[in-house]
C-alpha positions in Angstrom: -35.3 -46.1 21.6 -33.9 -48.7 24.0 -36.4 -47.6 26.7 -39.3 -48.3 24.4 -38.0 -51.7 23.3 -37.4 -52.6 27.0 -40.9 -51.6 28.0 -42.4 -53.6 25.1 -40.4 -56.6 26.1 -41.4 -56.2 29.8 -45.0 -56.2 28.7 -44.5 -59.4 26.6 -45.2 -57.5 23.3 -43.3 -57.9 20.0 -43.6 -55.7 17.0 -44.0 -57.3 13.6 -41.7 -56.5 10.7 -42.6 -53.5 8.6 -45.3 -54.2 6.0 -43.8 -54.9 2.7 -45.9 -54.4 -0.5 -45.6 -57.1 -3.2 -42.6 -56.6 -5.6 -43.2 -54.0 -8.2 -46.1 -52.4 -6.3 -45.7 -48.7 -5.4 -47.9 -47.3 -2.7 -49.8 -44.1 -3.5 -49.0 -42.7 0.0 -46.2 -42.6 2.6 -46.9 -45.2 5.3 -45.3 -43.1 8.0 -44.6 -39.4 7.9 -42.7 -37.7 10.8 -43.3 -34.1 11.5 -41.5 -32.7 14.5 -42.2 -35.0 17.4 -45.2 -36.6 15.8 -45.5 -39.6 13.5 -48.6 -40.0 11.4 -49.2 -43.6 10.4 -51.8 -44.6 7.7 -52.7 -47.0 5.0 -52.5 -50.5 6.6 -54.3 -52.8 8.9 -53.0 -54.3 12.2 -50.5 -57.1 11.7 -49.7 -60.4 13.5 -46.1 -61.0 14.6 -45.6 -63.2 11.5 -46.5 -60.2 9.3 -50.0 -61.5 8.2 -52.8 -59.0 8.3 -55.1 -59.1 11.4 -58.8 -58.9 10.4 -60.7 -59.3 13.6 -63.4 -57.3 15.3 -66.0 -54.9 14.1 -65.5 -51.2 13.8 -67.4 -49.4 16.5 -67.9 -52.6 18.6 -64.5 -54.1 19.4 
């Protein structure tokens, strides 16, 4: 994992903290499911570094 973190840092990228649902809310799906060497991610929008949701662009255009 250190190689991935080093490459992200070299590119000037930072990953936001994991999305946290409001207290008491249970998601009807697993946000990340790992099967073998693949990770399937679903159920949330892109995030800014501060954890806020990024809602920019238009599907099919940007």
